[in-house]
C-alpha positions, 0 to 999 in steps of 0.5 A: 694421288697427288705424287703420281699427278706430280710425276705425271706432270714432270713427265709431261714438261720433260717430253714438251721441253725435249720436243722443242729442243728437237724442233729447234735442231731442225732447219727452217725453209726461211733459213735456207733461203737466207742462207743461200742468199748469204752465200751468193752475197760472199761470192760478190764480196770475196769471189768465188774460190774464197766463197767456195773454201767456206762453203766446203768447211764442215764447221763454217757458217754454212753448215747449221742444224740439220742442213748445209748449203752446197754449190753447183756449176750450171754449166759443168752441172756438177757440185763444186762445193759440198761440206758434208760429201766432198766426194760429190765435187766435181761429179756430174749428177745430171742424170741423178734421179730420186726414189720415184724416178725424178731428175731432181738434179736436173731440176736443180739446174733448170730452175737456176737457168730458168727462174733464178730461184725456187724449191724442188721437191724430190724423195731422198733418205735422211742421213743413215736411213735407207727408205726415202723421205720427201725433201725440199731444196732451195736453189738460188742462182748467184747473180751474173755468175753461173753458179747456184747455192742450194740448201735442203730440208727434209719435210 
């Protein structure tokens, strides 16, 4: 009986620790805000081109845990930096809809232009999945520039 109890205790602790490890691999809303503002500060310090080069680096500081920062040109309504899917750079996605028909990309642009910052929720498949999941993305307009930094997490 003591042996079974000991085995169950070891298994329980192992499962708990695995759960903590998985939780630590998920980005938080606070991290998304901080990383977007850090990217915006880099634009001010080093210029847009240098910042975009850093943001586009999939091994750089703006790709962490299970998310990343990407950058939108608010006038051209397209991605100008995307470290995970560079094929999206230059594509006008203003008409992009989520699984429920929400024009989420247009909401990104409107949030940046009208409020300067905020969260946009929508449905989008997690990487490697086909079924949409709830996602929320932070949008931060770089002060004095016509670009916005964004980072999102699945809820």
